[in-house]
Backbone as a printed PyTorch tensor [residue, N CA C, xyz], in Angstrom:
tensor([[[-189.4790,   19.4770, -132.8220],
         [-189.2500,   18.6300, -131.6590],
         [-190.5630,   18.1020, -131.0860]],

        [[-190.4930,   16.8780, -130.6040],
         [-191.6600,   16.2380, -130.0230],
         [-191.3300,   15.8590, -128.5760]],

        [[-192.0880,   16.3690, -127.6030],
         [-191.8380,   15.9710, -126.2080],
         [-192.0620,   14.4710, -126.0350]],

        [[-191.1640,   13.8290, -125.2840],
         [-191.3150,   12.3880, -125.0430],
         [-191.5970,   12.0780, -123.5800]],

        [[-191.4750,   13.0630, -122.6980],
         [-191.7400,   12.8500, -121.2880],
         [-191.6920,   14.1520, -120.5290]],

        [[-192.1480,   14.1280, -119.2960],
         [-192.1240,   15.3380, -118.4740],
         [-192.1380,   14.9640, -116.9980]],

        [[-191.8790,   15.9590, -116.1710],
         [-191.9330,   15.7910, -114.7190],
         [-192.6430,   17.0100, -114.1630]],

        [[-193.3200,   16.8570, -113.0610],
         [-194.1770,   17.9210, -112.5230],
         [-193.4370,   18.8770, -111.5880]],

        [[-192.2110,   19.2560, -111.9290],
         [-191.4730,   20.2280, -111.1170],
         [-191.6680,   21.6150, -111.7120]],

        [[-191.8410,   22.5990, -110.8480],
         [-191.9290,   23.9830, -111.3000],
         [-190.7310,   24.7490, -110.7640]],

        [[-190.5410,   25.9380, -111.2490],
         [-189.4610,   26.8250, -110.7910],
         [-188.0750,   26.2580, -111.0480]],

        [[-187.8850,   25.5520, -112.1410],
         [-186.5640,   25.0670, -112.5250],
         [-185.8000,   26.2380, -113.1330]],

        [[-184.6550,   26.5910, -112.5330],
         [-183.8930,   27.7410, -113.0090],
         [-182.7400,   27.3430, -113.9240]],

        [[-182.2780,   26.0960, -113.8120],
         [-181.1250,   25.6560, -114.5860],
         [-181.1040,   24.1360, -114.6280]],

        [[-180.4910,   23.5610, -115.6590],
         [-180.3340,   22.1010, -115.6970],
         [-179.1790,   21.7180, -116.5940]],

        [[-178.6990,   20.4800, -116.3800],
         [-177.6150,   19.9310, -117.1790],
         [-177.8640,   18.4380, -117.3600]],

        [[-177.4740,   17.9190, -118.5090],
         [-177.7180,   16.5200, -118.8480],
         [-176.3960,   15.8200, -119.1080]],

        [[-176.2680,   14.6000, -118.5850],
         [-175.1200,   13.7550, -118.8800],
         [-175.5790,   12.3060, -118.8570]],

        [[-175.5600,   11.6680, -120.0070],
         [-176.0080,   10.2720, -120.0830],
         [-177.4640,   10.1550, -119.6920]],

        [[-177.7370,    9.3460, -118.6750],
         [-179.1230,    9.1620, -118.2160],
         [-179.4180,    9.9890, -116.9640]],

        [[-178.5560,   10.9620, -116.6550],
         [-178.7580,   11.8530, -115.5020],
         [-179.1090,   13.2510, -115.9780]],

        [[-180.0710,   13.8570, -115.3080],
         [-180.3610,   15.2770, -115.4570],
         [-180.2650,   15.8750, -114.0590]],

        [[-179.4880,   16.9400, -113.9320],
         [-179.3900,   17.6540, -112.6670],
         [-180.0600,   19.0010, -112.8770]],

        [[-181.0180,   19.3270, -111.9970],
         [-181.7850,   20.5610, -112.1490],
         [-181.6730,   21.4110, -110.8950]],

        [[-181.6780,   22.7140, -111.0950],
         [-181.7610,   23.6510, -109.9820],
         [-183.2100,   24.0450, -109.8090]],

        [[-183.7720,   23.7250, -108.6490],
         [-185.1680,   24.0240, -108.3470],
         [-185.1890,   24.8540, -107.0660]],

        [[-185.3620,   26.1710, -107.2130],
         [-185.3160,   27.1000, -106.0910],
         [-184.0180,   26.9170, -105.3120]],

        [[-184.0780,   26.3850, -104.0930],
         [-182.8810,   26.1720, -103.2620],
         [-182.5070,   24.7000, -103.1810]],

        [[-182.7030,   23.9750, -104.2530],
         [-182.4030,   22.5380, -104.2390],
         [-181.7480,   22.0990, -105.5370]],

        [[-180.8300,   21.1520, -105.4080],
         [-180.2420,   20.4360, -106.5290],
         [-181.0140,   19.1200, -106.6140]],

        [[-181.6780,   18.8620, -107.7370],
         [-182.4950,   17.6570, -107.8950],
         [-181.9130,   16.8230, -109.0310]],

        [[-181.7210,   15.5180, -108.7790],
         [-181.1780,   14.6030, -109.7770],
         [-182.3190,   13.7350, -110.3130]],

        [[-182.4200,   13.6700, -111.6360],
         [-183.4320,   12.8510, -112.3000],
         [-182.7600,   11.7230, -113.0620]],

        [[-183.4080,   10.5590, -113.0670],
         [-183.0040,    9.4340, -113.9140],
         [-183.8770,    9.5120, -115.1620]],

        [[-183.2410,    9.6580, -116.3270],
         [-183.9930,    9.7400, -117.5790],
         [-183.6900,    8.5390, -118.4760]],

        [[-183.3390,    7.4020, -117.8470],
         [-183.0650,    6.2020, -118.6430],
         [-184.3160,    5.7590, -119.4000]],

        [[-185.5000,    6.0770, -118.8760],
         [-186.7480,    5.9000, -119.6080],
         [-187.2530,    7.3050, -119.9290]],

        [[-186.9290,    7.8340, -121.1210],
         [-187.2360,    9.2350, -121.4360],
         [-188.7140,    9.6000, -121.3230]],

        [[-189.6060,    8.6360, -121.4810],
         [-191.0270,    8.9570, -121.3880],
         [-191.5000,    9.1030, -119.9440]],

        [[-190.6240,    8.7490, -118.9880],
         [-191.0100,    8.8410, -117.5760],
         [-189.8130,    9.2270, -116.7010]],

        [[-189.3380,   10.4820, -116.7990],
         [-188.2110,   10.9080, -115.9570],
         [-188.5870,   10.8220, -114.4820]],

        [[-187.6560,   10.3230, -113.6660],
         [-187.9400,   10.1330, -112.2460],
         [-186.9440,   10.8920, -111.3810]],

        [[-187.4300,   11.7130, -110.4190],
         [-186.4970,   12.3120, -109.4590],
         [-185.9610,   11.2010, -108.5600]],

        [[-184.6400,   11.1190, -108.4280],
         [-184.0410,   10.0210, -107.6600],
         [-183.1860,   10.5010, -106.4990]],

        [[-182.9500,   11.7950, -106.4100],
         [-182.1400,   12.3020, -105.3100],
         [-182.1040,   13.8080, -105.3210]],

        [[-181.5510,   14.3610, -104.2740],
         [-181.4630,   15.8080, -104.2130],
         [-180.6120,   16.2750, -103.0540]],

        [[-180.3770,   17.5720, -103.0400],
         [-179.5720,   18.2000, -101.9940],
         [-180.0920,   19.6140, -101.8150]],

        [[-180.3620,   20.0080, -100.5990],
         [-180.8430,   21.3600, -100.3000],
         [-179.6490,   22.3080, -100.2720]],

        [[-179.6650,   23.3390, -101.1120],
         [-178.5790,   24.3100, -101.1430],
         [-178.9090,   25.4740, -100.2100]],

        [[-177.8720,   26.2120,  -99.8080],
         [-178.0700,   27.3410,  -98.8990],
         [-178.8130,   28.4880,  -99.5610]],

        [[-178.5530,   28.7080, -100.8420],
         [-179.1340,   29.8350, -101.5590],
         [-179.8280,   29.3480, -102.8230]],

        [[-180.3050,   30.2860, -103.6200],
         [-181.0400,   29.9540, -104.8400],
         [-180.1020,   29.4640, -105.9320]],

        [[-180.5230,   28.4240, -106.6120],
         [-179.7520,   27.8550, -107.7160],
         [-179.7420,   28.8260, -108.8930]],

        [[-178.5570,   29.0170, -109.4860],
         [-178.4140,   29.8960, -110.6380],
         [-177.9040,   29.1140, -111.8500]],

        [[-176.8920,   28.2770, -111.6510],
         [-176.3280,   27.5170, -112.7540],
         [-175.8920,   26.1410, -112.2950]],

        [[-175.8520,   25.1920, -113.2100],
         [-175.3640,   23.8480, -112.9170],
         [-174.7820,   23.2580, -114.1940]],

        [[-173.7070,   22.5080, -114.0320],
         [-173.0950,   21.7930, -115.1530],
         [-172.5620,   20.4650, -114.6330]],

        [[-172.8300,   19.3880, -115.3780],
         [-172.3030,   18.0690, -115.0210],
         [-170.9720,   17.8430, -115.7030]],

        [[-170.0510,   17.2560, -114.9500],
         [-168.7380,   16.8940, -115.4630],
         [-168.4620,   15.4930, -114.9440]],

        [[-168.8250,   14.4700, -115.7420],
         [-168.7100,   13.0910, -115.2680],
         [-169.6450,   12.8740, -114.0920]],

        [[-169.0840,   12.5040, -112.9400],
         [-169.9040,   12.2720, -111.7530],
         [-169.8970,   13.4680, -110.8070]],

        [[-169.4610,   14.6200, -111.3060],
         [-169.4300,   15.8190, -110.4790],
         [-170.3620,   16.8790, -111.0650]],

        [[-171.1280,   17.5180, -110.1850],
         [-171.9520,   18.6550, -110.5850],
         [-171.3130,   19.9170, -110.0150]],

        [[-171.1470,   20.9190, -110.8560],
         [-170.6690,   22.2310, -110.4200],
         [-171.8770,   23.1530, -110.4350]],

        [[-172.1030,   23.8230, -109.3110],
         [-173.3220,   24.5860, -109.0990],
         [-172.9660,   26.0100, -108.6910]],

        [[-173.7490,   26.9890, -109.1540],
         [-173.6400,   28.3410, -108.6250],
         [-174.9700,   28.6900, -107.9720]],

        [[-174.8670,   29.3450, -106.8010],
         [-176.0440,   29.7800, -106.0580],
         [-175.8590,   31.2370, -105.6580]],

        [[-176.9630,   31.9030, -105.3570],
         [-176.9140,   33.2940, -104.9190],
         [-178.0220,   33.5390, -103.9080]],

        [[-177.7860,   34.4300, -102.9250],
         [-178.8610,   34.7760, -102.0090],
         [-179.8990,   35.6410, -102.7280]],

        [[-181.0330,   35.8570, -102.0950],
         [-182.1120,   36.5990, -102.7220],
         [-181.7090,   38.0300, -103.0880]],

        [[-180.8170,   38.6590, -102.3010],
         [-180.4140,   40.0380, -102.5940],
         [-179.3330,   40.1260, -103.6770]],

        [[-178.8920,   38.9940, -104.2110],
         [-177.9110,   38.9190, -105.2980],
         [-176.5810,   39.5880, -104.9610]],

        [[-176.2200,   39.6530, -103.6770],
         [-175.0260,   40.3760, -103.2450],
         [-173.7250,   39.6250, -103.4830]],

        [[-173.8020,   38.3290, -103.6930],
         [-172.6140,   37.5200, -103.9180],
         [-173.0510,   36.2150, -104.5810]],

        [[-172.0950,   35.3230, -104.8000],
         [-172.4780,   33.9970, -105.2570],
         [-171.5180,   32.9710, -104.6870]],

        [[-171.9700,   31.7370, -104.6770],
         [-171.1530,   30.6200, -104.2140],
         [-171.0800,   29.5870, -105.3240]],

        [[-169.8730,   29.1000, -105.5870],
         [-169.7000,   27.9790, -106.4980],
         [-169.4940,   26.7460, -105.6240]],

        [[-170.2780,   25.7110, -105.8720],
         [-170.2040,   24.4860, -105.0840],
         [-169.9930,   23.3010, -106.0150]],

        [[-169.3140,   22.2820, -105.5020],
         [-169.1490,   21.0460, -106.2610],
         [-169.7980,   19.9070, -105.4790]],

        [[-170.4440,   18.9940, -106.2220],
         [-171.1410,   17.8600, -105.6330],
         [-170.7300,   16.5810, -106.3470]],

        [[-170.5890,   15.5190, -105.5840],
         [-170.3860,   14.1830, -106.1330],
         [-171.7730,   13.5950, -106.3580]],

        [[-172.1080,   13.2630, -107.6070],
         [-173.4280,   12.7110, -107.9150],
         [-173.3330,   11.2640, -108.4130]],

        [[-172.2320,   10.5670, -108.0630],
         [-172.1360,    9.1440, -108.4360],
         [-173.3080,    8.3650, -107.8770]],

        [[-173.6110,    8.5750, -106.5780],
         [-174.8000,    7.9710, -105.9750],
         [-175.9160,    8.9890, -106.1370]],

        [[-176.7050,    8.8430, -107.2050],
         [-177.7040,    9.8530, -107.5380],
         [-178.7610,   10.0270, -106.4500]],

        [[-178.9360,    9.0130, -105.6200],
         [-179.9420,    9.1270, -104.5600],
         [-179.4600,    9.9780, -103.3990]],

        [[-178.1440,   10.2720, -103.3540],
         [-177.6000,   11.0290, -102.2310],
         [-176.3830,   11.8510, -102.6590]],

        [[-176.5960,   12.9560, -103.3930],
         [-175.4670,   13.8020, -103.7840],
         [-174.7180,   14.3120, -102.5560]],

        [[-173.3930,   14.3730, -102.6450],
         [-172.5680,   14.8250, -101.5250],
         [-171.8130,   16.0910, -101.9150]],

        [[-171.8860,   17.1250, -101.0700],
         [-171.1370,   18.3450, -101.3390],
         [-169.6550,   18.0740, -101.1370]],

        [[-168.8410,   18.4510, -102.1270],
         [-167.3960,   18.2560, -102.0570],
         [-166.6750,   19.5110, -101.5760]],

        [[-167.1710,   20.6690, -101.9540],
         [-166.5240,   21.9040, -101.5660],
         [-167.2840,   23.1000, -102.0760]],

        [[-166.8700,   24.2840, -101.6090],
         [-167.5340,   25.5010, -102.0600],
         [-166.5770,   26.6820, -102.0060]],

        [[-166.9080,   27.7050, -102.7650],
         [-166.1260,   28.9310, -102.8140],
         [-167.1000,   30.0970, -102.8370]],

        [[-167.0540,   30.9640, -101.8120],
         [-167.8910,   32.1550, -101.7460],
         [-167.1710,   33.2980, -102.4400]],

        [[-167.8600,   33.9700, -103.3520],
         [-167.2950,   35.1160, -104.0570],
         [-168.1510,   36.3320, -103.6970]],

        [[-167.5990,   37.2260, -102.8550],
         [-168.3230,   38.4110, -102.4010],
         [-168.2080,   39.5310, -103.4230]],

        [[-169.1790,   40.4140, -103.3990],
         [-169.2090,   41.6360, -104.2170],
         [-169.3090,   41.3780, -105.7130]],

        [[-169.7220,   40.1950, -106.1040],
         [-169.9480,   39.9020, -107.5220],
         [-171.2680,   39.1770, -107.6820]],

        [[-171.9420,   39.4300, -108.7890],
         [-173.1980,   38.7750, -109.1310],
         [-172.9050,   37.8650, -110.3150]],

        [[-173.3300,   36.6200, -110.2340],
         [-173.0330,   35.6490, -111.2890],
         [-174.1610,   35.6080, -112.3090]],

        [[-173.8050,   35.3040, -113.5640],
         [-174.8120,   35.1110, -114.5970],
         [-175.5240,   33.7830, -114.3880]],

        [[-176.5110,   33.5010, -115.2110],
         [-177.3230,   32.3050, -114.9830],
         [-176.8450,   31.0870, -115.7580]],

        [[-175.5690,   31.0160, -116.0530],
         [-175.0270,   29.8040, -116.6610],
         [-173.5520,   29.7040, -116.3120]],

        [[-172.9960,   28.5480, -116.5510],
         [-171.5670,   28.3290, -116.3780],
         [-171.1410,   27.2990, -117.3970]],

        [[-169.8570,   27.2350, -117.6450],
         [-169.3310,   26.2670, -118.6080],
         [-168.0820,   25.6210, -118.0310]],

        [[-167.8780,   24.3670, -118.3510],
         [-166.6990,   23.6230, -117.9210],
         [-165.8820,   23.2330, -119.1320]],

        [[-164.5640,   23.3140, -118.9720],
         [-163.6530,   22.8050, -119.9920],
         [-162.4850,   22.1880, -119.2490]],

        [[-162.4310,   20.8620, -119.2590],
         [-161.3980,   20.1730, -118.4720],
         [-161.6180,   20.4410, -116.9960]],

        [[-160.6470,   21.0510, -116.3440],
         [-160.7790,   21.3580, -114.9170],
         [-161.0070,   22.8490, -114.6720]],

        [[-161.3780,   23.5900, -115.7320],
         [-161.6060,   25.0300, -115.6020],
         [-163.0980,   25.3260, -115.6890]],

        [[-163.5870,   26.1670, -114.7660],
         [-164.9730,   26.6130, -114.7630],
         [-165.0050,   28.0590, -115.2490]],

        [[-165.8760,   28.3470, -116.2010],
         [-166.0470,   29.7010, -116.7150],
         [-167.3880,   30.2420, -116.2270]],

        [[-167.3440,   31.4300, -115.5880],
         [-168.5460,   32.0500, -115.0430],
         [-168.6590,   33.4940, -115.5110]],

        [[-169.8220,   33.8890, -116.0220],
         [-170.0170,   35.3080, -116.2940],
         [-170.3660,   35.9940, -114.9770]],

        [[-169.8360,   37.1680, -114.7220],
         [-170.1750,   37.8480, -113.4840],
         [-170.1180,   39.3490, -113.6590]],

        [[-170.7200,   40.0440, -112.6810],
         [-170.7640,   41.4910, -112.6810],
         [-170.4210,   41.9620, -111.2750]],

        [[-169.5830,   42.9760, -111.1690],
         [-169.2420,   43.5360, -109.8720],
         [-170.4750,   44.2220, -109.2860]],

        [[-170.7360,   44.0090, -107.9910],
         [-171.9210,   44.6000, -107.3670],
         [-171.6240,   45.8620, -106.6040]],

        [[-170.3390,   46.1550, -106.3320],
         [-169.9830,   47.3850, -105.6110],
         [-168.9390,   48.1380, -106.4100]],

        [[-168.8080,   49.4100, -106.1140],
         [-167.8120,   50.2070, -106.8430],
         [-166.7120,   50.6480, -105.9130]]])
C-alpha cells in the first residue's frame, strides 16, 4: 500500500468510510472529513460527544456511534444525520448501563451489532 494523503489529527480511536466521507472518532468528538481529493483530506464538520468515542459506522447518511465515559462503566449508542457534513445532527441515543462496549460495531440493514461485556455481577 502507498499512502496518498493524510490529515494532522491525533488520538483517532475509530473511523468509517462511505463514498467521499470519512467519519472519525477523535477523543470526545465526531469529525467528518471530505476525501473527494484523496491526496488532501479535509475536515468539514464535527460534533462534540458527551463521552469518549469508541466505535463508528456509516450507513448512508447516518452515522451510528458508541461512546463511553472514562471509567468505562456504561456505553451510549448514538445516531447522527451526516447529510450536511458541515453540521452533523444527533438523531437519538440509547444509554446502556452496567455493560462495557467493544471498540467496533457493525451494521446490517437496520440492525446494529455490538460486542459488550457485563461490568457488574
